[in-house]
C-alpha positions in Angstrom: -4.9 5.2 -6.9 -1.9 3.2 -4.4 0.5 3.5 -2.3 4.1 1.6 -2.4 5.0 -0.1 0.8 8.8 -0.9 2.1 10.3 -2.6 4.0 14.3 -3.7 4.1 13.8 -7.2 2.3 11.3 -6.0 -1.6 8.3 -3.8 -1.2 4.7 -3.6 -2.5 2.7 -2.1 -4.7 -0.8 -2.3 -3.2 -4.3 -0.6 -5.5 -6.7 1.3 -3.1 -9.7 1.5 -5.7 -11.7 0.3 -6.4 -10.4 -1.8 -3.9 -7.3 -1.8 -1.6 -5.7 -5.5 -3.6 -2.7 -6.5 -4.2 -1.0 -5.7 -7.5 2.3 -6.7 -7.3 5.5 -7.6 -5.3 9.1 -7.6 -4.9 11.2 -10.1 -2.0 8.5 -9.2 0.7 7.4 -13.4 2.4 3.5 -13.7 2.8 3.6 -13.0 6.0 5.3 -9.4 5.2 2.6 -9.0 2.4 0.0 -9.8 4.8 1.8 -6.9 7.2 1.6 -4.7 5.2 -1.7 -5.5 3.7 -3.1 -4.9 7.2 -1.0 -1.4 7.6 -2.3 -0.2 4.4 -6.3 -1.2 5.6 -5.8 0.2 9.4 -4.3 3.7 7.8 -6.8 3.9 4.4 -7.9 7.3 5.6 -5.0 8.6 6.2 -3.0 7.3 2.3 -5.9 9.1 0.2 -5.9 12.0 1.8 -2.0 12.6 1.9 -2.1 11.1 -1.9 -5.3 13.6 -2.9 -2.6 16.2 -1.3 0.1 15.2 -3.2 -1.5 14.3 -6.6 -4.4 16.7 -6.9 -2.3 20.1 -4.8 
């Protein structure tokens, strides 16, 4: 399970399992990566539910 985060400058992919972890990023500063990580952590349950609904029906 993973999520992609995009900004006008670039994007990042975070694994959600077994723990939230940066997988890769393109053209994001450390500050932007940290901001994205905080958002993923804050909305983890919503992201997981949306992922399950999308991929598992």
